[in-house]
C-alpha positions in Angstrom: 0.2 0.0 0.2 1.3 3.8 -0.8 0.5 6.3 1.8 2.1 9.9 1.2 3.6 12.0 3.9 -0.2 13.5 4.4 -1.6 10.1 4.9 -3.3 9.9 1.6 -3.6 6.3 0.3 -2.2 6.2 -3.6 -4.1 3.7 -5.5 -4.6 5.4 -9.0 -2.1 5.6 -11.8 -2.5 8.1 -14.7 0.3 6.7 -17.3 0.7 8.4 -20.4 1.5 6.4 -23.5 2.2 9.6 -25.8 2.6 13.4 -25.8 1.4 13.5 -29.3 -2.0 14.3 -30.4 -4.0 14.8 -33.4 -5.9 17.5 -32.3 -4.5 21.2 -31.0 -6.9 22.4 -28.5 -5.8 25.7 -27.3 -5.6 25.1 -23.8 -3.4 22.1 -24.1 -1.2 22.0 -27.2 -1.9 24.9 -29.4 -0.9 25.3 -33.1 2.9 25.3 -33.2 3.5 23.4 -30.5 6.8 22.1 -30.5 7.6 20.6 -26.9 7.4 16.6 -28.0 9.6 14.3 -26.3 11.9 12.8 -29.1 11.1 9.5 -30.3 13.8 7.7 -28.5 12.6 9.1 -25.1 8.9 7.7 -25.6 8.3 5.0 -23.2 8.1 1.8 -25.2 5.3 -0.9 -24.6 7.4 -3.1 -22.3 8.5 0.0 -20.3 4.8 1.0 -19.9 3.9 -2.6 -18.9 7.0 -2.4 -16.4 5.9 1.0 -14.7 2.3 -0.6 -14.6 3.5 -3.8 -12.9 5.7 -2.0 -10.2 2.7 0.3 -9.5 0.6 -2.6 -9.0 2.8 -4.5 -6.9 2.6 -1.6 -4.5 -1.1 -1.8 -4.3 -2.2 0.5 -7.2 -5.5 -1.1 -8.6 -6.8 1.7 -10.9 -4.9 2.4 -13.9 -5.8 5.1 -16.5 -4.1 5.4 -20.0 -3.7 9.1 -21.1 -2.0 11.1 -23.4 -1.7 13.2 -25.6 -4.0 11.4 -27.3 -3.4 7.5 -26.6 -5.3 6.1 -29.5 -2.5 7.6 -31.9 -0.2 4.7 -30.8 -0.4 2.0 -33.0 0.3 -0.6 -30.1 -2.3 0.7 -27.9 -4.7 -2.1 -28.1 -1.7 -4.4 -27.4 -0.3 -2.3 -24.1 -4.3 -2.3 -23.1 -4.2 -6.1 -23.2 -0.9 -6.6 -21.3 -1.8 -4.1 -18.6 -5.2 -5.6 -17.9 -3.5 -8.8 -17.2 -1.4 -7.4 -14.6 -2.1 -8.8 -10.9 -3.6 -6.2 -8.9 -5.1 -4.1 -11.7 -8.8 -4.3 -11.0 -10.0 -1.2 -13.1 -8.4 -0.2 -16.4 -9.6 3.1 -18.1 -8.6 5.4 -20.9 -9.0 9.1 -21.9 -9.3 9.9 -25.2 -10.2 12.7 -27.5 -12.5 10.1 -29.4 -11.4 10.9 -33.0 -10.3 7.1 -33.4 -12.8 5.5 -30.9 -15.0 4.3 -33.6 -12.5 1.8 -35.2 -11.0 1.2 -31.8 -13.7 0.7 -29.4 -14.3 -2.8 -29.5 -10.8 -4.0 -29.9 -10.2 -1.7 -26.7 -12.9 -3.3 -24.8 -11.8 -7.0 -25.5 -8.6 -5.8 -24.4 -10.0 -5.3 -21.1 -10.4 -1.3 -21.0 -13.6 -1.0 -19.0 -14.5 2.6 -19.5 -13.4 5.8 -21.4 -13.5 9.6 -20.7 -13.9 11.5 -23.8 -12.9 15.1 -24.2 -15.6 17.1 -25.8 -16.0 20.8 -25.1 -18.5 21.8 -27.5 -21.2 20.0 -29.6 -21.1 22.9 -32.7 -19.0 22.0 -35.5 -17.5 25.3 -35.9 -16.8 25.7 -32.2 -15.0 22.1 -32.3 -12.9 23.5 -35.0 -12.0 26.3 -33.5 -11.0 24.9 -30.2 -9.1 22.2 -31.6 -7.8 23.2 -34.8 -9.2 20.3 -36.7 -11.7 19.9 -39.8 -15.2 21.1 -39.0 -16.4 17.7 -39.8 -14.2 16.0 -36.9 -16.7 16.4 -34.5 -18.8 13.6 -36.4 -16.2 11.0 -35.6 -15.9 12.1 -32.0 -19.7 11.5 -31.6 -19.6 8.2 -33.8 -16.7 7.2 -31.3 -18.7 7.9 -28.3 -21.7 5.8 -29.8 -19.5 2.9 -30.6 -17.9 2.8 -27.3 -21.5 2.3 -25.5 -22.2 -0.2 -28.3 -18.9 -2.0 -27.0 -20.2 -2.0 -23.4 -17.9 0.4 -22.1 -19.5 1.5 -19.1 -19.8 4.5 -17.6 -18.7 6.7 -20.4 -18.2 10.3 -19.1 -17.5 13.3 -21.0 -14.9 15.8 -20.3 -15.7 19.4 -20.8 -13.5 22.4 -20.3 -15.8 25.4 -19.5 -14.6 28.4 -20.9 -16.2 32.0 -20.4 -17.7 33.5 -23.7 -16.6 30.2 -25.7 -18.9 27.4 -24.4 -20.7 28.5 -21.5 -23.8 28.7 -23.6 -24.0 25.1 -24.2 -24.0 23.4 -20.8 -27.7 22.7 -20.8 -27.1 21.3 -24.3 -24.2 19.1 -23.2 -26.5 17.7 -20.4 -29.3 17.0 -22.4 -27.2 15.4 -24.8 -25.8 13.2 -22.3 -29.2 12.6 -20.6 -30.4 11.2 -24.3 -27.6 8.7 -24.3 -27.4 7.7 -20.7 -23.7 9.2 -20.6 -22.4 11.2 -17.8 -20.3 14.8 -18.1 -17.9 16.1 -15.9 -17.4 20.0 -16.4 -13.7 21.1 -15.5 -12.6 24.6 -14.8 -9.6 25.8 -16.8 -6.1 25.4 -15.4 -3.1 27.8 -15.9 -0.9 24.9 -17.0 2.0 26.2 -19.4 1.7 29.2 -21.6 -1.4 27.9 -23.5 -3.1 27.3 -20.2 -2.0 30.6 -18.9 -3.9 32.0 -22.3 -6.9 30.1 -21.8 -7.2 31.1 -18.1 -8.3 34.2 -19.1 -11.8 32.6 -19.8 -12.0 31.2 -16.3 -15.3 30.3 -15.1 -16.0 29.3 -11.6 -18.0 26.0 -11.5 -19.9 27.2 -8.8 -21.8 29.5 -11.4 -22.1 26.8 -13.9 -23.8 24.4 -11.3 -26.5 27.3 -10.2 -27.1 27.6 -14.0 -27.8 23.9 -14.3 -29.8 23.8 -11.4 -32.5 26.1 -13.1 -32.9 23.6 -15.9 -32.4 20.3 -14.2 -33.3 18.7 -10.8 -29.9 17.6 -9.7 -29.3 15.2 -6.9 -26.3 14.9 -4.7 -24.4 11.6 -6.0 -21.4 9.8 -6.3 -19.6 7.7 -9.3 -16.8 5.2 -9.2 -13.7 5.7 -10.7 -11.4 7.6 -8.1 -11.5 10.9 -9.9 -11.9 14.6 -8.2 -15.2 15.4 -9.5 -18.2 16.1 -7.1 -21.2 14.7 -8.6 -24.7 15.2 -8.8 -27.6 12.9 -10.6 -30.0 14.4 -13.0 -33.5 13.2 -11.4 -35.3 10.4 -13.5 -32.0 9.8 -15.2 -28.5 7.9 -15.4 -26.8 10.7 -16.1 -24.4 12.4 -13.4 -23.0 15.8 -13.7 -19.4 16.2 -11.9 -17.7 19.3 -11.4 -13.7 19.3 -11.1 -12.5 22.7 -9.7 -9.0 22.8 -9.0 -9.2 26.3 -8.7 -12.3 27.4 -7.1 -12.3 24.5 -4.5 -9.4 22.3 -4.5 -9.6 18.5 -3.8 -6.3 17.7 -2.6 -7.1 16.3 0.6 -8.4 13.4 -1.2 -5.7 13.1 -4.0 -5.1 9.4 -4.5 -3.0 9.5 -7.8 0.3 9.9 -9.4 1.2 10.3 -12.9 3.6 9.3 -15.4 4.3 11.0 -18.4 5.2 9.7 -21.8 9.0 9.9 -21.2 9.0 8.2 -18.0 9.0 11.5 -15.8 6.8 10.6 -12.5 5.0 13.5 -11.4 3.4 13.4 -7.8 1.3 16.5 -8.3 0.0 18.2 -11.9 -0.1 21.3 -10.3 3.5 21.3 -8.8 7.2 21.5 -10.2 8.4 18.1 -8.7 9.3 15.2 -10.8 11.8 12.4 -11.2 12.6 10.5 -14.1 12.3 6.8 -14.0 14.5 6.1 -17.3 17.6 4.8 -15.0 15.4 2.0 -13.4 13.9 1.2 -16.7 17.3 1.1 -18.5 18.9 -0.9 -15.9 16.1 -3.0 -15.7 15.8 -2.8 -12.1 12.5 -3.1 -10.6 13.8 -2.5 -7.0 15.0 0.6 -8.1 11.7 1.5 -9.9 9.6 0.9 -6.7 12.1 2.6 -4.7 11.6 5.8 -7.1 7.8 5.6 -6.5 8.4 5.6 -2.9 10.5 8.7 -3.0 7.9 10.4 -5.4 5.5 10.0 -2.5 7.7 12.2 -0.1 7.9 14.8 -2.6 4.1 15.0 -3.0 2.8 18.3 -1.9 -0.1 18.8 0.3 -2.0 20.7 -2.3 -1.3 21.7 -5.8 -0.3 25.4 -6.1 -1.9 26.6 -9.7 -2.6 29.8 -7.8 0.6 30.7 -6.7 3.5 32.4 -8.6 6.3 30.3 -6.9 6.5 26.7 -7.9 3.7 27.1 -10.5 4.0 24.2 -13.6 5.5 25.8 -16.5 4.8 22.6 -18.6 2.1 22.3 -21.2 -0.6 19.7 -20.1 0.2 17.4 -22.9 3.8 17.3 -21.9 2.4 16.0 -18.2 -0.4 13.7 -19.3 -3.9 14.4 -19.4 
């Protein structure tokens, strides 16, 4: 069992398999971004499985594959299959932008991916193109991917929506209604000042208390919970299966219940998304030293802060979200 210096049990690993993506969301990886890892620096499939196995031996049971966009890796289905078979891994999930999900939903489900979170900030094709840099019709591919995941038996399916004042905050009701009609859930997320692009997007920050109050005028929201180990606070739309979650790293931090560590696509271990501390796991991977790998994980726990520092000039992370892993 992994317990950090503040008494929090760590049972959740977010593991990035690539920092590449086929979209360029302006708060994450804007047009012109050149901060990618070198190809030789990216974790191999064997590296990823070794990291997953080390965390599982130490008591981590929930593993989420992230990126970048994990589905751009040609070996993602094989990686998922190998991770799902690790002793101790009880829940394998994946975060995706959904553009390739229609073709991969069934293979991923058969490989052992139980559920997916799909990033979707708008239901309007023009806005989708504006926020992602993709062609206007790319939204249709994402919506088809969501339907394919549901048909493949992945459950629950959650949409992740970054709320931006003056951009998509007039679609909140539409997003919830879309989910209610399909039995999906949605999590609204406050913008975070991660890297230069995140700090630019932060100008459109909207406190999610305001969002919840707006939605309460349209829907009967009942306090609820969802499995998955994430930081959202949930309400259920009455007479439906849809949960509406609010992830509030700025207005109401959730650090007292943080249960996770992150590993980037280059093998950097991050104790906290909103802190500058990190450590490379490469020496243990290159040296084929599982004992050192586990020791590094324990050392990362010692560096895990009591809370993140998005709102502090000192110690604020300058790396882009794409580099850290979503």
